[in-house]
C-alpha positions as CSV (number, residue, x, y, z in Angstrom):
1,M,42.8,7.2,2.2
2,W,40.2,4.8,1.2
3,R,39.9,4.2,-2.6
4,I,36.4,3.7,-3.6
5,S,34.5,3.7,-6.8
6,D,32.2,6.5,-7.5
7,E,29.2,4.0,-7.7
8,V,30.3,3.1,-3.9
9,G,30.9,6.6,-2.7
10,Y,27.5,7.7,-4.3
11,S,25.7,5.1,-2.4
12,L,27.5,5.8,0.9
13,R,26.4,9.5,0.5
14,V,22.7,8.4,-0.1
15,I,22.8,6.2,2.9
16,A,24.3,8.5,5.4
17,T,22.0,11.4,4.2
18,E,18.8,9.4,4.3
19,L,19.5,8.0,7.9
20,V,20.8,11.2,9.4
21,T,17.8,13.0,7.8
22,N,15.5,10.5,9.3
23,V,16.9,11.0,12.9
24,L,16.5,15.0,12.4
25,Q,13.0,14.8,10.8
26,H,11.5,12.1,12.9
27,S,13.1,10.8,16.0
28,G,12.6,13.9,18.3
29,S,16.6,13.1,19.5
30,Q,18.8,15.9,20.3
31,D,21.9,13.6,19.6
32,V,22.7,12.0,16.5
33,S,26.0,9.9,15.9
34,L,27.4,8.6,12.7
35,L,29.8,5.7,12.5
36,L,31.6,4.9,9.0
37,A,33.8,1.8,9.3
38,V,35.7,-0.4,6.9
39,R,36.5,-4.0,7.4
40,G,37.9,-5.8,4.5
41,S,35.8,-4.9,1.5
42,V,32.8,-3.8,3.5
43,V,32.0,-0.3,4.5
44,T,29.5,-0.1,7.4
45,I,27.4,3.2,8.1
46,R,25.7,3.2,11.5
47,V,23.5,6.0,12.6
48,S,22.2,6.1,16.3
49,D,19.9,8.4,18.1
50,A,18.3,8.7,21.5
51,G,14.7,9.4,20.1
52,R,11.5,7.2,20.0
53,W,10.8,5.1,16.8
54,R,7.3,6.2,15.4
55,E,5.3,3.8,13.5
56,D,2.0,4.4,11.8
57,E,0.1,2.0,14.0
58,G,-2.9,0.4,12.4
59,E,-1.9,1.5,8.8
60,P,-1.7,-1.3,6.3
61,E,2.0,-1.1,4.9
62,E,0.5,-0.4,1.3
63,R,-1.1,2.8,2.7
64,R,2.2,3.9,4.4
65,M,4.0,3.9,1.1
66,P,4.5,7.4,-0.3
67,A,3.0,8.3,-3.7
68,E,5.5,8.1,-6.6
69,E,5.5,11.9,-7.0
70,A,5.9,12.3,-3.1
71,E,8.8,14.5,-1.9
72,S,9.7,12.5,1.0
73,G,8.8,9.1,2.8
74,R,11.3,7.0,1.0
75,G,14.3,7.2,3.1
76,L,14.5,3.5,4.4
77,S,13.3,2.1,1.2
78,L,16.3,4.0,-0.6
79,V,18.8,2.8,2.0
80,R,17.6,-0.8,1.4
81,S,18.0,-0.5,-2.3
82,Y,21.7,0.8,-1.7
83,A,22.7,-1.3,0.8
84,T,24.0,-5.0,0.8
85,R,22.6,-5.4,4.4
86,F,20.4,-3.3,6.4
87,A,19.3,-3.7,10.0
88,V,17.1,-1.5,12.5
89,N,17.7,-1.8,16.2
90,R,15.0,-0.2,18.4
91,T,15.4,0.0,22.4
92,I,13.9,2.2,25.0
93,H,17.2,4.6,24.5
94,G,16.9,5.0,21.0
95,S,17.3,3.7,17.5
96,T,20.5,2.4,15.5
97,V,20.3,1.8,11.9
98,S,23.1,0.0,10.2
99,A,23.8,-0.4,6.6
100,E,26.6,-2.1,4.8
101,I,28.0,-1.8,1.4
102,E,30.5,-4.0,-0.4
103,M,33.3,-1.8,-1.7
104,A,33.8,-3.9,-5.1
105,G,31.1,-5.6,-7.4
106,T,28.0,-5.0,-5.0
107,E,24.3,-4.7,-6.2
108,G,24.0,-1.6,-4.2
109,A,26.9,0.0,-6.1
110,S,25.6,-1.2,-9.6
111,Q,22.1,0.1,-8.7
112,A,23.3,3.5,-7.8
113,S,25.1,3.9,-11.1
114,E,21.9,2.7,-13.0
115,R,19.9,5.4,-11.1
116,R,22.0,8.2,-12.2
């Protein structure tokens, strides 16, 4: 059994939920896999799919940002804010998004407790 703080647990739930939701809503993939691994004090969440990455080509980034009151569109921004490290790997076979969290004393964990 892992012994993690409430803040780290909350951050892990937010990240996993956002990444899987992105696959279901945006990738067109029929498959999604989630890997949760612990190595030392680092927890890694890796979500992979066999879909295609959709970008708003030609739209400046500031125009792609959701309005403050929007109900969706902040998934990867939330993941970035909770994770210690974050990476997206896109290939012709699909996408893999990885996020890492330090189990003790991380910025992501302290940010999570401030948001509640």
